[in-house]
Backbone as XML, in Angstrom:
<?xml version="1.0"?>
<chain id="A" units="angstrom">
  <residue number="1" name="UNK">
    <atom name="N" x="19.137" y="2.170" z="10.544"/>
    <atom name="CA" x="17.978" y="2.415" z="9.719"/>
    <atom name="C" x="17.838" y="3.922" z="9.518"/>
  </residue>
  <residue number="2" name="UNK">
    <atom name="N" x="17.478" y="4.288" z="8.324"/>
    <atom name="CA" x="17.246" y="5.689" z="7.995"/>
    <atom name="C" x="16.050" y="6.189" z="8.804"/>
  </residue>
  <residue number="3" name="UNK">
    <atom name="N" x="16.217" y="7.276" z="9.566"/>
    <atom name="CA" x="15.112" y="7.793" z="10.388"/>
    <atom name="C" x="13.829" y="8.078" z="9.603"/>
  </residue>
  <residue number="4" name="UNK">
    <atom name="N" x="13.941" y="8.364" z="8.332"/>
    <atom name="CA" x="12.748" y="8.643" z="7.520"/>
    <atom name="C" x="11.868" y="7.403" z="7.364"/>
  </residue>
  <residue number="5" name="UNK">
    <atom name="N" x="12.438" y="6.220" z="7.599"/>
    <atom name="CA" x="11.688" y="4.980" z="7.425"/>
    <atom name="C" x="11.252" y="4.366" z="8.746"/>
  </residue>
  <residue number="6" name="UNK">
    <atom name="N" x="11.542" y="5.031" z="9.839"/>
    <atom name="CA" x="11.146" y="4.504" z="11.139"/>
    <atom name="C" x="9.677" y="4.797" z="11.409"/>
  </residue>
  <residue number="7" name="UNK">
    <atom name="N" x="9.110" y="3.978" z="12.299"/>
    <atom name="CA" x="7.751" y="4.153" z="12.790"/>
    <atom name="C" x="6.710" y="4.044" z="11.677"/>
  </residue>
  <residue number="8" name="UNK">
    <atom name="N" x="6.999" y="3.220" z="10.674"/>
    <atom name="CA" x="6.057" y="2.993" z="9.582"/>
    <atom name="C" x="5.340" y="1.653" z="9.735"/>
  </residue>
  <residue number="9" name="UNK">
    <atom name="N" x="5.641" y="0.914" z="10.813"/>
    <atom name="CA" x="4.966" y="-0.346" z="11.071"/>
    <atom name="C" x="5.625" y="-1.568" z="10.449"/>
  </residue>
  <residue number="10" name="UNK">
    <atom name="N" x="6.771" y="-1.388" z="9.822"/>
    <atom name="CA" x="7.437" y="-2.507" z="9.166"/>
    <atom name="C" x="7.920" y="-3.529" z="10.194"/>
  </residue>
  <residue number="11" name="UNK">
    <atom name="N" x="8.565" y="-3.075" z="11.247"/>
    <atom name="CA" x="9.054" y="-3.988" z="12.275"/>
    <atom name="C" x="7.930" y="-4.770" z="12.925"/>
  </residue>
  <residue number="12" name="UNK">
    <atom name="N" x="6.860" y="-4.092" z="13.254"/>
    <atom name="CA" x="5.708" y="-4.761" z="13.867"/>
    <atom name="C" x="5.100" y="-5.782" z="12.905"/>
  </residue>
  <residue number="13" name="UNK">
    <atom name="N" x="4.999" y="-5.433" z="11.629"/>
    <atom name="CA" x="4.458" y="-6.373" z="10.643"/>
    <atom name="C" x="5.341" y="-7.611" z="10.537"/>
  </residue>
  <residue number="14" name="UNK">
    <atom name="N" x="6.654" y="-7.430" z="10.584"/>
    <atom name="CA" x="7.568" y="-8.578" z="10.535"/>
    <atom name="C" x="7.397" y="-9.464" z="11.761"/>
  </residue>
  <residue number="15" name="UNK">
    <atom name="N" x="7.278" y="-8.854" z="12.938"/>
    <atom name="CA" x="7.084" y="-9.633" z="14.166"/>
    <atom name="C" x="5.762" y="-10.386" z="14.099"/>
  </residue>
  <residue number="16" name="UNK">
    <atom name="N" x="4.704" y="-9.724" z="13.669"/>
    <atom name="CA" x="3.392" y="-10.376" z="13.586"/>
    <atom name="C" x="3.422" y="-11.565" z="12.630"/>
  </residue>
  <residue number="17" name="UNK">
    <atom name="N" x="4.064" y="-11.408" z="11.494"/>
    <atom name="CA" x="4.148" y="-12.510" z="10.526"/>
    <atom name="C" x="4.983" y="-13.655" z="11.089"/>
  </residue>
  <residue number="18" name="UNK">
    <atom name="N" x="6.080" y="-13.336" z="11.758"/>
    <atom name="CA" x="6.913" y="-14.376" z="12.364"/>
    <atom name="C" x="6.128" y="-15.153" z="13.418"/>
  </residue>
  <residue number="19" name="UNK">
    <atom name="N" x="5.430" y="-14.443" z="14.290"/>
    <atom name="CA" x="4.649" y="-15.092" z="15.352"/>
    <atom name="C" x="3.540" y="-15.949" z="14.741"/>
  </residue>
  <residue number="20" name="UNK">
    <atom name="N" x="2.863" y="-15.435" z="13.729"/>
    <atom name="CA" x="1.793" y="-16.203" z="13.079"/>
    <atom name="C" x="2.351" y="-17.453" z="12.408"/>
  </residue>
  <residue number="21" name="UNK">
    <atom name="N" x="3.480" y="-17.334" z="11.744"/>
    <atom name="CA" x="4.107" y="-18.488" z="11.094"/>
    <atom name="C" x="4.522" y="-19.520" z="12.137"/>
  </residue>
  <residue number="22" name="UNK">
    <atom name="N" x="5.082" y="-19.057" z="13.244"/>
    <atom name="CA" x="5.460" y="-19.967" z="14.322"/>
    <atom name="C" x="4.235" y="-20.701" z="14.862"/>
  </residue>
  <residue number="23" name="UNK">
    <atom name="N" x="3.134" y="-19.987" z="15.025"/>
    <atom name="CA" x="1.901" y="-20.610" z="15.503"/>
    <atom name="C" x="1.394" y="-21.687" z="14.554"/>
  </residue>
  <residue number="24" name="UNK">
    <atom name="N" x="1.421" y="-21.399" z="13.259"/>
    <atom name="CA" x="0.979" y="-22.390" z="12.266"/>
    <atom name="C" x="1.887" y="-23.616" z="12.267"/>
  </residue>
  <residue number="25" name="UNK">
    <atom name="N" x="3.142" y="-23.425" z="12.657"/>
    <atom name="CA" x="4.098" y="-24.543" z="12.711"/>
    <atom name="C" x="3.995" y="-25.319" z="14.022"/>
  </residue>
  <residue number="26" name="UNK">
    <atom name="N" x="3.104" y="-24.887" z="14.911"/>
    <atom name="CA" x="2.901" y="-25.589" z="16.166"/>
    <atom name="C" x="3.765" y="-25.128" z="17.319"/>
  </residue>
  <residue number="27" name="UNK">
    <atom name="N" x="4.440" y="-24.001" z="17.153"/>
    <atom name="CA" x="5.274" y="-23.456" z="18.226"/>
    <atom name="C" x="4.372" y="-22.909" z="19.323"/>
  </residue>
  <residue number="28" name="UNK">
    <atom name="N" x="4.682" y="-23.239" z="20.577"/>
    <atom name="CA" x="3.857" y="-22.790" z="21.696"/>
    <atom name="C" x="4.233" y="-21.433" z="22.247"/>
  </residue>
  <residue number="29" name="UNK">
    <atom name="N" x="5.485" y="-21.055" z="22.116"/>
    <atom name="CA" x="5.961" y="-19.765" z="22.630"/>
    <atom name="C" x="6.977" y="-19.189" z="21.663"/>
  </residue>
  <residue number="30" name="UNK">
    <atom name="N" x="7.003" y="-17.865" z="21.571"/>
    <atom name="CA" x="8.037" y="-17.136" z="20.839"/>
    <atom name="C" x="8.687" y="-16.220" z="21.869"/>
  </residue>
  <residue number="31" name="UNK">
    <atom name="N" x="10.019" y="-16.169" z="21.850"/>
    <atom name="CA" x="10.750" y="-15.347" z="22.808"/>
    <atom name="C" x="11.602" y="-14.303" z="22.104"/>
  </residue>
  <residue number="32" name="UNK">
    <atom name="N" x="11.834" y="-13.201" z="22.793"/>
    <atom name="CA" x="12.731" y="-12.149" z="22.308"/>
    <atom name="C" x="13.563" y="-11.679" z="23.498"/>
  </residue>
  <residue number="33" name="UNK">
    <atom name="N" x="14.841" y="-11.503" z="23.278"/>
    <atom name="CA" x="15.740" y="-11.003" z="24.320"/>
    <atom name="C" x="16.328" y="-9.683" z="23.833"/>
  </residue>
  <residue number="34" name="UNK">
    <atom name="N" x="15.872" y="-8.561" z="24.384"/>
    <atom name="CA" x="16.355" y="-7.264" z="23.909"/>
    <atom name="C" x="17.827" y="-7.050" z="24.248"/>
  </residue>
  <residue number="35" name="UNK">
    <atom name="N" x="18.568" y="-6.468" z="23.300"/>
    <atom name="CA" x="19.951" y="-6.081" z="23.566"/>
    <atom name="C" x="19.970" y="-5.094" z="24.723"/>
  </residue>
  <residue number="36" name="UNK">
    <atom name="N" x="20.950" y="-5.211" z="25.579"/>
    <atom name="CA" x="21.002" y="-4.377" z="26.776"/>
    <atom name="C" x="21.932" y="-3.186" z="26.605"/>
  </residue>
  <residue number="37" name="UNK">
    <atom name="N" x="21.713" y="-2.399" z="25.567"/>
    <atom name="CA" x="22.518" y="-1.191" z="25.426"/>
    <atom name="C" x="21.681" y="0.021" z="25.830"/>
  </residue>
  <residue number="38" name="UNK">
    <atom name="N" x="22.059" y="1.184" z="25.396"/>
    <atom name="CA" x="21.437" y="2.426" z="25.858"/>
    <atom name="C" x="19.935" y="2.519" z="25.600"/>
  </residue>
  <residue number="39" name="UNK">
    <atom name="N" x="19.423" y="1.836" z="24.587"/>
    <atom name="CA" x="18.005" y="1.959" z="24.231"/>
    <atom name="C" x="17.167" y="0.764" z="24.667"/>
  </residue>
  <residue number="40" name="UNK">
    <atom name="N" x="17.656" y="-0.020" z="25.621"/>
    <atom name="CA" x="16.965" y="-1.250" z="26.011"/>
    <atom name="C" x="15.549" y="-0.973" z="26.519"/>
  </residue>
  <residue number="41" name="UNK">
    <atom name="N" x="15.343" y="0.097" z="27.246"/>
    <atom name="CA" x="14.004" y="0.403" z="27.770"/>
    <atom name="C" x="13.004" y="0.575" z="26.630"/>
  </residue>
  <residue number="42" name="UNK">
    <atom name="N" x="13.423" y="1.238" z="25.576"/>
    <atom name="CA" x="12.535" y="1.447" z="24.427"/>
    <atom name="C" x="12.214" y="0.125" z="23.734"/>
  </residue>
  <residue number="43" name="UNK">
    <atom name="N" x="13.204" y="-0.771" z="23.637"/>
    <atom name="CA" x="12.954" y="-2.067" z="23.010"/>
    <atom name="C" x="11.994" y="-2.910" z="23.842"/>
  </residue>
  <residue number="44" name="UNK">
    <atom name="N" x="12.156" y="-2.875" z="25.165"/>
    <atom name="CA" x="11.242" y="-3.617" z="26.037"/>
    <atom name="C" x="9.826" y="-3.068" z="25.877"/>
  </residue>
  <residue number="45" name="UNK">
    <atom name="N" x="9.678" y="-1.759" z="25.821"/>
    <atom name="CA" x="8.361" y="-1.143" z="25.628"/>
    <atom name="C" x="7.773" y="-1.541" z="24.270"/>
  </residue>
  <residue number="46" name="UNK">
    <atom name="N" x="8.610" y="-1.562" z="23.237"/>
    <atom name="CA" x="8.134" y="-1.922" z="21.901"/>
    <atom name="C" x="7.680" y="-3.373" z="21.872"/>
  </residue>
  <residue number="47" name="UNK">
    <atom name="N" x="8.463" y="-4.265" z="22.464"/>
    <atom name="CA" x="8.064" y="-5.670" z="22.509"/>
    <atom name="C" x="6.747" y="-5.835" z="23.271"/>
  </residue>
  <residue number="48" name="UNK">
    <atom name="N" x="6.587" y="-5.093" z="24.366"/>
    <atom name="CA" x="5.324" y="-5.149" z="25.117"/>
    <atom name="C" x="4.168" y="-4.671" z="24.237"/>
  </residue>
  <residue number="49" name="UNK">
    <atom name="N" x="4.388" y="-3.633" z="23.444"/>
    <atom name="CA" x="3.347" y="-3.133" z="22.542"/>
    <atom name="C" x="3.018" y="-4.156" z="21.450"/>
  </residue>
  <residue number="50" name="UNK">
    <atom name="N" x="3.955" y="-5.061" z="21.162"/>
    <atom name="CA" x="3.736" y="-6.128" z="20.178"/>
    <atom name="C" x="3.141" y="-7.374" z="20.817"/>
  </residue>
  <residue number="51" name="UNK">
    <atom name="N" x="2.758" y="-7.296" z="22.091"/>
    <atom name="CA" x="2.085" y="-8.417" z="22.729"/>
    <atom name="C" x="2.978" y="-9.338" z="23.540"/>
  </residue>
  <residue number="52" name="UNK">
    <atom name="N" x="4.251" y="-9.002" z="23.661"/>
    <atom name="CA" x="5.167" y="-9.812" z="24.454"/>
    <atom name="C" x="5.068" y="-9.400" z="25.920"/>
  </residue>
  <residue number="53" name="UNK">
    <atom name="N" x="5.234" y="-10.374" z="26.801"/>
    <atom name="CA" x="5.227" y="-10.096" z="28.235"/>
    <atom name="C" x="6.538" y="-10.587" z="28.834"/>
  </residue>
  <residue number="54" name="UNK">
    <atom name="N" x="6.968" y="-9.966" z="29.936"/>
    <atom name="CA" x="8.222" y="-10.388" z="30.572"/>
    <atom name="C" x="8.118" y="-11.822" z="31.094"/>
  </residue>
  <residue number="55" name="UNK">
    <atom name="N" x="9.185" y="-12.565" z="30.917"/>
    <atom name="CA" x="9.299" y="-13.917" z="31.434"/>
    <atom name="C" x="10.252" y="-13.836" z="32.627"/>
  </residue>
  <residue number="56" name="UNK">
    <atom name="N" x="9.868" y="-14.417" z="33.743"/>
    <atom name="CA" x="10.687" y="-14.356" z="34.935"/>
    <atom name="C" x="12.071" y="-14.924" z="34.660"/>
  </residue>
  <residue number="57" name="UNK">
    <atom name="N" x="13.068" y="-14.142" z="34.952"/>
    <atom name="CA" x="14.455" y="-14.549" z="34.771"/>
    <atom name="C" x="15.259" y="-13.947" z="35.920"/>
  </residue>
  <residue number="58" name="UNK">
    <atom name="N" x="15.242" y="-14.600" z="37.090"/>
    <atom name="CA" x="15.929" y="-14.043" z="38.264"/>
    <atom name="C" x="17.386" y="-13.707" z="37.965"/>
  </residue>
  <residue number="59" name="UNK">
    <atom name="N" x="17.795" y="-12.586" z="38.467"/>
    <atom name="CA" x="19.175" y="-12.169" z="38.308"/>
    <atom name="C" x="19.446" y="-11.335" z="37.073"/>
  </residue>
  <residue number="60" name="UNK">
    <atom name="N" x="18.488" y="-11.240" z="36.178"/>
    <atom name="CA" x="18.669" y="-10.436" z="34.977"/>
    <atom name="C" x="17.989" y="-9.086" z="35.164"/>
  </residue>
  <residue number="61" name="UNK">
    <atom name="N" x="18.672" y="-8.037" z="34.771"/>
    <atom name="CA" x="18.098" y="-6.694" z="34.910"/>
    <atom name="C" x="16.943" y="-6.490" z="33.928"/>
  </residue>
  <residue number="62" name="UNK">
    <atom name="N" x="17.113" y="-6.937" z="32.683"/>
    <atom name="CA" x="16.080" y="-6.757" z="31.662"/>
    <atom name="C" x="15.496" y="-8.109" z="31.316"/>
  </residue>
  <residue number="63" name="UNK">
    <atom name="N" x="14.194" y="-8.179" z="31.182"/>
    <atom name="CA" x="13.544" y="-9.475" z="30.995"/>
    <atom name="C" x="13.641" y="-10.013" z="29.572"/>
  </residue>
  <residue number="64" name="UNK">
    <atom name="N" x="13.644" y="-11.320" z="29.479"/>
    <atom name="CA" x="13.344" y="-11.964" z="28.211"/>
    <atom name="C" x="11.843" y="-11.790" z="28.050"/>
  </residue>
  <residue number="65" name="UNK">
    <atom name="N" x="11.394" y="-11.557" z="26.836"/>
    <atom name="CA" x="9.972" y="-11.320" z="26.584"/>
    <atom name="C" x="9.411" y="-12.524" z="25.825"/>
  </residue>
  <residue number="66" name="UNK">
    <atom name="N" x="8.207" y="-12.962" z="26.180"/>
    <atom name="CA" x="7.594" y="-14.104" z="25.535"/>
    <atom name="C" x="6.183" y="-13.817" z="25.083"/>
  </residue>
  <residue number="67" name="UNK">
    <atom name="N" x="5.721" y="-14.601" z="24.107"/>
    <atom name="CA" x="4.366" y="-14.427" z="23.573"/>
    <atom name="C" x="3.882" y="-15.758" z="23.026"/>
  </residue>
  <residue number="68" name="UNK">
    <atom name="N" x="2.619" y="-16.080" z="23.293"/>
    <atom name="CA" x="1.970" y="-17.235" z="22.688"/>
    <atom name="C" x="1.546" y="-16.840" z="21.270"/>
  </residue>
  <residue number="69" name="UNK">
    <atom name="N" x="1.870" y="-17.647" z="20.281"/>
    <atom name="CA" x="1.358" y="-17.353" z="18.929"/>
    <atom name="C" x="-0.157" y="-17.483" z="18.895"/>
  </residue>
  <residue number="70" name="UNK">
    <atom name="N" x="-0.807" y="-16.648" z="18.128"/>
    <atom name="CA" x="-2.263" y="-16.715" z="18.002"/>
    <atom name="C" x="-2.666" y="-17.017" z="16.592"/>
  </residue>
</chain>
C-alpha cells in the first residue's frame, strides 16, 4: 500500500462493515489470524484497537483474535 494512503481509516471501515454484515447474517464470532512476520505485533495491536480480543490457543506465540459482531 502506498504510504500516503495509510492511516486514513479505510482498513478499520472495511473490518467494521465485515463484522456488521456477519452479525446481520447471524454469525456469532468473527476471527482474524495475524500473519507472523516482522510486523505481527503491530497487527495484533491494530486488531485489538478494532475490538478483537485474543482467543486462547495454547502453543501459539501469537494469538488468533476474535470478536462478537454487534
